[in-house]
C-alpha positions in Angstrom: 154.5 -28.7 201.7 150.9 -29.1 203.4 149.4 -25.6 203.8 147.5 -26.7 206.8 148.8 -27.7 209.9 147.4 -30.2 212.4 148.0 -30.4 216.0 146.6 -31.5 219.1 148.4 -29.3 221.9 147.4 -29.6 225.5 143.6 -30.5 225.0 143.3 -28.1 222.0 142.9 -28.9 218.0 144.9 -26.7 216.7 144.8 -26.2 212.8 147.1 -23.4 211.4 146.8 -22.3 207.9 150.0 -20.9 206.3 149.8 -20.5 202.2 151.4 -17.2 201.9 150.7 -14.1 200.9 147.1 -14.2 201.8 146.3 -17.9 203.2 144.0 -17.7 199.8 141.9 -21.0 200.2 142.6 -22.8 197.5 142.1 -26.6 196.7 145.1 -27.7 198.5 143.4 -25.6 201.5 140.3 -26.6 201.5 141.3 -30.1 201.6 144.0 -29.7 204.1 141.6 -27.9 206.4 138.8 -30.6 205.6 141.1 -33.0 206.8 142.2 -31.5 209.3 138.8 -31.3 210.7 138.6 -34.8 210.2 141.8 -35.4 212.3 140.4 -33.6 215.2 137.4 -35.4 215.6 139.2 -39.2 214.7 141.2 -37.8 217.9 138.1 -37.1 220.0 139.1 -33.4 220.5 136.2 -31.4 222.3 137.6 -27.9 221.3 139.8 -26.6 218.2 141.4 -23.2 217.5 142.0 -22.6 213.4 145.0 -19.6 212.8 146.6 -18.3 210.4 150.6 -17.5 209.8 152.2 -14.8 208.2 150.7 -11.3 208.0 147.1 -12.4 207.4 144.0 -14.7 208.5 142.6 -16.2 205.5 142.3 -12.9 203.1 139.6 -14.7 200.5 139.2 -17.7 197.8 142.4 -18.5 195.1 140.6 -16.2 192.5 142.9 -17.7 189.8 141.0 -21.0 189.9 137.9 -19.0 189.2 138.0 -19.4 185.8 138.3 -23.1 185.6 136.3 -25.7 186.4 135.6 -25.8 190.5 137.7 -28.8 192.3 136.6 -31.1 194.8 136.3 -30.2 198.1 133.8 -27.6 197.4 134.4 -24.6 199.7 130.3 -25.3 200.9 130.8 -28.8 201.6 134.6 -28.1 204.0 132.6 -25.3 205.6 128.8 -27.4 206.3 131.2 -30.2 207.5 133.4 -28.0 210.1 130.1 -26.3 211.2 128.5 -29.7 211.9 131.7 -31.0 213.4 131.4 -32.1 217.4 134.8 -30.2 218.2 133.8 -27.0 219.0 135.4 -24.4 216.6 136.9 -20.8 217.3 138.6 -18.9 214.6 141.2 -16.6 216.1 142.2 -14.3 213.2 144.4 -11.1 212.1 145.0 -9.0 209.6 142.2 -9.0 206.7 139.5 -11.8 206.9 137.9 -11.5 203.6 135.3 -13.3 201.5 136.3 -17.4 202.0 138.2 -16.2 204.8 134.6 -14.4 206.7 132.5 -17.3 205.5 135.4 -19.9 207.1 134.7 -17.8 210.7 131.2 -17.4 210.3 131.2 -21.5 209.9 132.9 -21.6 213.3 131.3 -22.1 216.9 132.9 -18.8 218.3 135.6 -15.8 216.6 138.3 -13.4 218.1 140.5 -11.0 216.5 143.1 -8.4 217.2 141.8 -5.3 218.0 143.8 -3.7 214.0 141.7 -6.8 212.1 139.1 -6.0 209.3 136.5 -7.8 208.1 134.3 -8.1 204.8 132.9 -9.8 201.8 134.0 -8.0 198.8 133.1 -11.0 196.2 131.2 -8.2 194.8 134.1 -6.3 193.6 134.9 -9.3 191.5 131.4 -9.4 190.0 130.2 -11.9 192.5 128.4 -13.1 195.3 129.7 -15.0 198.2 130.1 -18.9 197.4 130.5 -20.7 200.5 127.4 -19.2 202.3 128.2 -15.8 203.1 124.8 -14.4 202.0 122.8 -16.8 204.1 125.0 -17.3 207.4 126.2 -12.9 207.2 122.0 -11.9 208.1 121.7 -15.0 210.6 125.1 -13.2 212.6 125.2 -9.8 211.8 121.8 -9.1 211.3 120.4 -8.2 207.1 120.6 -4.7 207.4 124.6 -4.7 208.0 124.8 -8.4 205.8 123.0 -5.9 202.7 125.9 -3.4 203.7 128.8 -5.7 203.9 127.9 -7.8 200.3 126.3 -5.3 198.2 129.4 -2.2 198.6 132.8 -4.6 199.8 133.8 -2.6 202.1 135.6 -3.7 205.3 134.6 -3.5 209.0 136.8 -3.3 211.6 136.7 -5.1 214.6 134.8 -2.6 216.9 132.0 -2.1 214.9 132.1 -6.3 214.0 131.8 -7.3 217.5 129.3 -4.4 218.3 127.4 -6.1 215.8 127.6 -9.5 217.1 130.2 -11.0 214.3 133.0 -11.5 217.3 133.0 -12.8 220.5 136.0 -10.8 222.0 138.6 -8.9 221.1 142.1 -9.9 221.9 144.6 -7.9 223.4 147.8 -9.2 223.4 149.2 -12.3 221.5 146.3 -13.6 219.5 147.4 -17.5 220.3 147.0 -16.8 224.1 144.3 -15.2 223.9 142.2 -17.5 221.8 143.4 -20.4 224.3 142.0 -17.7 227.6 138.7 -17.3 225.9 137.8 -21.4 225.3 138.7 -22.0 228.5 136.3 -19.5 230.0 133.8 -20.1 227.1 130.7 -21.7 227.8 128.5 -24.6 226.4 128.6 -23.5 222.5 126.0 -21.6 220.8 123.3 -22.1 218.0 125.7 -22.8 214.7 124.8 -19.9 212.5 123.2 -21.3 210.3 120.4 -22.4 212.3 120.1 -18.9 213.9 116.7 -17.7 212.9 116.1 -14.1 211.0 114.0 -11.2 212.7 111.1 -10.5 211.0 111.0 -7.9 208.3 108.5 -5.5 206.8 107.1 -6.4 203.5 108.7 -3.5 201.3 112.6 -4.0 203.2 113.7 -5.3 200.6 112.4 -2.8 197.7 112.8 0.1 199.9 116.6 -0.7 199.7 116.5 -2.0 196.3 117.0 1.7 194.7 120.1 2.6 197.1 122.1 -0.3 195.4 120.8 0.3 192.1 122.1 4.1 192.6 125.7 2.5 194.1 125.8 0.0 191.4 126.6 2.6 188.7 126.0 -0.7 186.1 127.2 -3.5 188.0 125.0 -6.0 188.3 127.0 -7.6 191.4 125.4 -5.6 193.8 121.7 -6.4 192.8 122.4 -10.1 192.5 123.8 -9.7 196.6 120.7 -8.4 197.5 118.4 -10.6 195.8 120.7 -13.4 198.0 120.6 -11.9 201.1 116.6 -12.2 200.3 116.8 -15.8 199.9 118.1 -16.0 203.5 115.2 -14.3 204.5 112.8 -16.3 203.0 114.0 -20.1 203.0 116.1 -22.2 204.9 119.9 -22.1 205.0 120.1 -25.3 202.7 118.1 -24.2 200.4 119.3 -20.5 200.0 122.9 -22.0 200.1 122.0 -24.4 197.2 120.6 -21.1 195.8 123.8 -18.7 196.5 126.6 -21.3 194.9 124.4 -22.1 191.8 124.3 -18.3 191.3 128.2 -17.7 192.2 129.1 -20.1 189.6 127.3 -18.8 187.0 128.7 -15.4 187.6 131.9 -16.8 187.8 131.4 -17.0 183.8 130.0 -13.5 183.3 131.0 -10.8 181.4 131.4 -8.0 184.5 133.0 -10.9 186.5 135.8 -11.6 183.8 136.2 -7.6 183.2 136.6 -7.4 187.0 139.1 -10.4 187.6 141.3 -8.8 184.5 141.2 -5.4 186.8 142.0 -7.2 189.5 145.2 -8.8 188.4 145.5 -5.8 186.5 145.9 -3.4 189.6 148.5 -6.1 190.4 150.7 -6.2 188.1 150.5 -2.3 186.4 153.4 -1.4 189.3 155.5 -4.5 188.5 156.9 -3.1 184.3 159.3 -5.1 182.9 161.7 -2.3 182.5 162.4 -1.9 186.3 162.1 -6.4 187.3 165.1 -6.5 189.8 166.1 -3.2 190.0 165.6 -1.9 194.0 164.1 1.6 194.6 166.1 4.0 196.3 165.2 5.1 199.8 163.3 8.6 200.4 161.4 10.6 203.1 162.0 14.5 202.2 159.5 15.9 199.1 160.2 19.3 197.6 157.3 20.7 196.2 157.5 23.7 193.3 154.2 25.0 193.1 151.6 25.7 196.1 148.0 25.9 193.9 145.4 23.1 194.2 147.3 20.6 192.0 151.0 21.7 194.4 148.7 21.4 197.2 147.0 18.1 196.9 150.5 16.5 196.4 151.6 17.7 198.7 148.8 16.5 201.3 149.4 13.1 199.0 152.9 13.0 200.6 152.6 13.8 204.0 149.2 11.5 204.1 152.1 9.2 203.6 154.3 9.7 206.6 157.1 12.1 204.1 158.1 15.5 205.2 157.3 18.1 202.3 158.2 21.6 202.0 157.1 23.8 199.2 158.4 26.6 197.5 156.9 29.5 196.1 157.2 32.5 194.0 157.1 35.0 196.7 155.8 35.1 201.0 152.6 36.0 200.3 152.0 33.0 197.6 154.3 30.3 200.0 151.5 31.2 203.2 148.5 31.1 200.7 149.9 27.6 199.4 150.7 26.1 202.8 147.3 26.6 203.7 146.1 25.5 200.8 147.5 22.3 202.1 145.9 22.8 206.2 142.7 23.5 204.6 142.7 19.4 202.9 143.8 18.2 206.1 141.6 19.8 208.1 139.0 18.7 206.0 140.4 14.9 206.3 140.1 15.7 210.1 136.7 16.1 210.1 135.9 13.4 208.5 137.9 10.8 210.7 140.5 10.2 208.0 143.4 11.3 210.2 143.4 11.2 213.8 144.5 14.3 215.9 148.0 13.0 216.7 148.5 12.6 212.7 147.4 15.6 212.0 149.6 17.1 214.4 152.8 14.8 212.9 151.3 16.0 209.4 151.1 19.9 209.9 154.7 19.8 211.6 156.0 17.8 208.7 155.1 20.7 206.9 157.3 23.6 205.8 156.6 26.3 202.5 159.3 29.3 201.6 160.6 31.1 198.5 164.6 29.8 198.8 165.3 26.8 196.6 168.4 26.0 198.9 165.8 24.5 201.5 165.7 22.0 199.1 169.1 20.9 199.3 168.5 17.6 201.2 165.5 16.9 199.2 165.4 13.0 197.7 162.4 13.9 195.6 161.4 17.0 193.2 158.1 18.0 191.9 157.4 21.3 189.9 153.6 21.5 189.9 153.5 24.9 188.0 151.6 26.2 185.6 151.7 24.1 182.1 154.2 26.6 180.4 156.9 25.6 178.9 159.1 28.4 179.9 158.3 28.5 183.1 158.8 24.6 183.8 162.3 25.2 182.7 163.1 27.8 184.6 162.0 25.9 187.8 163.5 23.0 186.8 167.3 25.1 186.4 166.3 26.7 190.0 166.0 23.1 191.7 169.4 21.6 189.7 171.3 24.5 190.6 170.6 23.7 194.3 169.9 19.7 195.1 172.3 17.0 195.2 173.2 16.2 191.9 171.5 12.5 192.1 167.8 14.0 193.7 165.1 12.9 191.4 163.4 15.6 189.5 159.9 15.5 188.4 157.8 17.6 186.5 153.8 17.2 186.6 153.2 18.2 183.0 149.6 16.8 181.6 151.4 17.3 178.0 154.6 18.7 177.2 157.7 17.0 176.9 159.9 16.3 180.0 163.1 16.2 178.0 162.1 19.3 176.5 161.2 20.5 180.1 164.6 19.6 181.6 167.0 20.8 179.2 170.0 21.5 179.6 169.8 19.7 183.0 172.9 18.0 184.4 172.3 14.3 184.9 169.2 13.5 182.7 168.9 9.9 184.2 167.5 11.5 187.0 164.5 12.9 185.4 160.9 12.0 184.6 157.5 12.3 184.7 155.2 12.3 187.7 151.6 13.0 186.4 149.1 13.7 189.1 145.7 13.5 188.5 143.3 16.5 190.2 142.9 16.3 193.1 145.7 14.8 193.8 145.2 14.0 197.4 143.0 11.9 196.3 142.5 10.5 192.4 144.7 6.9 192.3 146.0 7.5 189.5 149.8 8.1 188.5 151.8 8.2 185.0 154.8 7.7 185.7 156.7 9.3 182.3 160.1 7.8 181.2 162.8 9.7 179.2 165.3 8.1 177.1 167.9 8.9 179.5 165.8 7.9 182.8 167.3 5.1 184.8 166.2 2.5 186.0 166.6 2.7 189.8 165.0 6.3 189.1 161.9 4.6 187.2 161.5 1.8 190.6 161.7 4.6 192.8 159.0 5.8 191.4 156.9 3.3 191.4 157.8 2.3 195.2 156.8 6.5 195.8 153.1 5.7 194.3 153.0 2.4 196.2 154.3 4.7 199.1 151.1 7.2 198.3 148.7 4.2 197.7 148.2 5.5 194.5 147.9 3.0 191.0 151.8 3.8 189.3 151.4 3.6 185.3 154.3 3.6 182.9 154.1 5.4 179.8 156.8 6.8 177.1 156.4 10.3 176.2 153.9 11.3 174.1 151.5 14.2 173.8 149.4 13.8 176.7 150.8 10.6 177.6 148.6 7.7 177.9 145.8 9.1 179.6 145.6 12.5 177.5 146.4 11.2 174.5 143.4 8.8 174.6 141.3 11.9 175.9 141.8 13.8 172.7 140.7 11.1 170.5 137.4 10.5 172.4 136.7 13.9 172.7 137.7 14.2 169.0 134.9 11.6 168.2 132.5 12.8 170.5 132.8 16.2 168.2 132.2 14.8 165.2 129.3 13.0 166.3 128.1 16.7 167.7 128.7 18.0 164.7 126.7 15.3 162.7 124.0 15.1 164.3 124.0 14.1 168.7 123.5 16.8 170.7 125.5 16.9 174.2 122.9 15.4 175.8 122.6 12.9 173.7 126.5 12.0 173.9 126.8 12.9 177.8 123.7 10.3 178.6 124.9 7.6 176.2 128.6 7.5 178.1 126.9 7.6 181.4 124.5 4.4 180.7 128.1 2.9 179.4 129.1 3.2 183.1 130.9 6.4 182.8 130.5 8.4 185.7 129.8 11.8 183.2 130.1 12.2 179.7 132.4 14.0 177.5 130.7 17.1 177.3 129.9 17.5 181.3 133.9 16.6 181.6 134.3 19.6 180.1 132.5 21.7 182.1 133.4 20.4 185.2 137.6 21.0 184.1 137.0 24.1 182.3 137.0 24.4 178.8 139.7 26.8 179.1 142.0 23.8 179.4 141.2 22.0 176.1 141.2 25.0 174.6 144.7 26.3 175.0 145.7 23.0 174.5 144.3 22.9 170.7 146.0 26.6 170.2 149.3 25.4 171.0 148.5 22.1 169.0 147.3 24.3 166.1 150.4 25.0 164.2 152.0 20.8 163.5 147.6 19.9 163.5 147.6 18.4 160.3 145.4 20.4 157.7 143.6 17.2 156.6 142.1 16.2 159.6 138.5 17.3 160.8 138.7 19.7 162.9 135.3 20.7 164.6 135.4 24.7 166.3 132.4 24.9 168.3 134.3 24.3 171.7 136.3 27.3 170.1 133.4 29.4 169.7 131.9 28.9 173.3 135.3 30.0 175.0 135.4 33.3 172.6 131.8 33.9 174.6 133.6 32.9 178.0 131.7 29.9 178.6 134.2 27.6 180.5 132.0 25.8 182.2 130.3 25.4 186.0 133.3 28.0 187.5 131.7 30.4 184.8 128.0 29.4 184.8 128.2 28.6 181.5 129.6 25.8 179.0 128.4 23.2 177.2 125.5 23.5 179.7 124.4 26.6 181.3 124.2 26.2 185.8 121.7 28.4 188.0 122.4 30.1 191.5 126.0 28.3 191.9 124.1 24.7 191.5 126.5 22.4 189.4 123.6 20.8 187.9 123.9 21.1 183.7 120.8 22.5 182.4 120.2 22.0 178.3 121.0 25.7 176.8 119.4 26.4 173.8 121.9 28.9 172.6 124.5 25.9 172.8 122.2 23.9 170.2 122.0 26.4 168.0 125.2 26.9 167.8 125.8 23.4 167.1 123.2 23.4 164.1 124.8 27.1 162.8 128.1 24.9 162.4 126.5 21.8 160.7 124.8 24.0 158.5 128.0 26.3 157.7 129.8 23.4 156.8 127.6 21.9 154.7 126.3 18.8 157.1 123.5 17.4 157.0 122.6 16.7 160.4 121.2 12.6 161.0 120.4 11.0 164.1 122.8 8.1 166.3 121.4 5.7 168.5 122.6 5.2 171.9 124.8 2.0 170.6 126.6 3.4 167.7 127.3 7.1 170.1 128.4 4.4 172.7 130.7 2.3 170.3 132.4 4.6 168.2 133.9 6.1 171.0 134.3 3.0 172.7 136.6 2.2 168.9 138.5 5.4 168.8 139.8 4.7 172.2 140.7 0.7 171.9 142.3 2.1 168.6 144.4 5.0 170.0 145.0 2.5 172.8 146.8 -0.1 170.3 149.1 2.7 168.5 150.1 3.5 171.9 151.0 -0.1 172.8 152.7 -0.3 169.1 154.9 2.7 169.3 156.2 1.5 172.6 154.4 4.5 174.5 153.0 1.6 176.9 154.5 -1.6 178.0 151.1 -3.6 178.0 147.5 -3.6 176.8 146.8 -3.8 181.2 148.8 -0.4 181.7 146.5 1.3 179.6 143.6 0.1 181.4 144.2 0.9 184.4 145.3 4.5 183.4 141.6 4.9 182.2 139.9 3.2 185.0 141.8 5.1 187.9 142.5 8.1 186.3 139.1 8.8 183.9 136.8 6.9 185.8 136.1 4.2 182.8 133.5 1.5 184.1 136.1 -1.1 186.2 133.3 -3.8 185.5 133.9 -3.5 182.5 137.8 -3.7 182.7 139.2 -0.9 180.5 139.3 -0.1 177.3 141.6 -2.6 175.9 139.8 -5.2 177.8 136.4 -4.1 176.5 137.6 -4.0 173.1 138.9 -7.5 173.4 135.6 -8.7 174.5 133.8 -7.0 171.4 136.9 -9.1 169.0 139.0 -7.7 166.4 136.5 -8.0 163.8 133.6 -5.8 165.5 135.7 -3.0 166.3 137.4 -3.0 162.5 133.6 -3.0 161.8 133.0 0.4 164.1 136.1 1.7 163.1 135.4 2.1 159.8 132.3 3.8 160.0 134.0 5.8 162.0 137.0 6.7 159.2 134.2 7.1 156.7 132.3 9.7 158.5 135.3 11.8 159.1 137.9 11.1 155.9 141.4 11.3 156.9 141.1 12.2 160.1 142.1 8.9 161.7 145.4 6.9 161.6 144.0 3.1 162.6 146.8 0.9 164.7 147.8 -1.9 162.4 146.0 -4.3 164.6 142.5 -3.4 163.5 143.6 -2.7 159.2 
């Protein structure tokens, strides 16, 4: 079937693209579009409309082609031909108009769209610059400021804002095709081609002042700066010269490490929600959610469910706790309203859909019940027993535990096939990751429903089996353990944190511990102490800090000190003395570690732990692990995740680094088979 249909009708040349699911500008679509434009010219048509079937206008290029040599016709050539055509072309848009779709629109003479249409040039999120004139036409159509914003951030803009910026000629109310015809009938002579428009003069230091904010927001990614440079070309050269430079850079970046990693992340995000185990399984319908626990986590989960349009009932231990829990949720909704994330009508609906109390019988019509109480086995078991007594026999009951075994929590509960873990990340109304923990008894229908639930909440659901800490926290434990070994042997918290920030993480392991609170890890270490292998090297420096009530930012001191409520971490000589003294007491001759040493050893232990998780069947695929670390732990997206990083470094390199790691701490690491 030809993905592009040409039809002359009532004096208008109609070109309709129909290439599900998002009308991506594949080679077949490019070829069809070029042929349709030529057909309209051959028919001596004076006006034409380009539109799309389905839920969206062209939403970008065909990313699956990016890893292969480009095929003709090349997209810039198609759009240049379109723009120079004697036919006056109008782009009639709906849905999302992204990348190559927005470039197509800018090559047309006119642009109209439905009110709820969104637009963007998100190539930067794939480590690229636009490849078909996006950086050269956008400053000529929208102005340099907005062009920089869109190309360096990848954010989308709505139709109203685009109209105000001059990127749209009209917003269509009612039926799109009828509105497009009416617009053309009332339009005057075709305006100047976008590629030939002048750019207003800029100050000599304009781009220099833009560089630092772009660099800061990029957090190690290189594509934002490439896009800034490409926009600069538009102000310095002709369109033809600028487009040639843009295209050359685009093709070069396709093969860059960052673009390869970002494309890996792009496809992994679409695959992670489709584990093999739930293939061909239909999810249940759900609308009523019960949350047990109104603390920070319970309130965050409640807000996430309300934002997804679900009804939420919160259960707490007493009336005061229930009132306080409900108020925490309302406060989160208040914040969303003030920031414009919710409309007044949405806010009102959410408040009406929220209730709180102490009686478990209020959960008798719930579809999914989630406990979000303290990380204590007996307390969680009590909650599960109370839920099982009151909810329907097939209601899904989930635990939000970070470490504990869901099977143990649900011990004695009837119909264990409805039990699973739903591990949210704090703050739960913001963080995208949701670890979906499968038990040996969980049914595939329940798992499929959990993934549908994650999608409803606009979260990235990732399947995990049962082990201590599941995927994310188990890997975090290995990462922190190696950081402690480096600390004991010569590094400082500042050196380790700086190295990992420079690697691309938002913060290093010790800054992160201060943010989340050292008491969490301390409690977990004490829980695991009876089963810890006595041969494994154990560093007790963090325990000493906790014994001094240094629990992090909230206590004003942890690995760092914090003054006057400021969250800026300041090096503390006392901590460095504690570290040095511990090393001396344990007969360790402290040595220097380079930034590269620190980074590689920490990434290697992450890759090793991930490989072990795969070997044990805790994760189905390496991509699941990458998505957990990117969306739950701040691993830089432009590095693709730790398993992708390890693949790029190569097996032999990881083996060599792990050999050094095990020599540093004998009998402390179990090496995955792939790295032996």
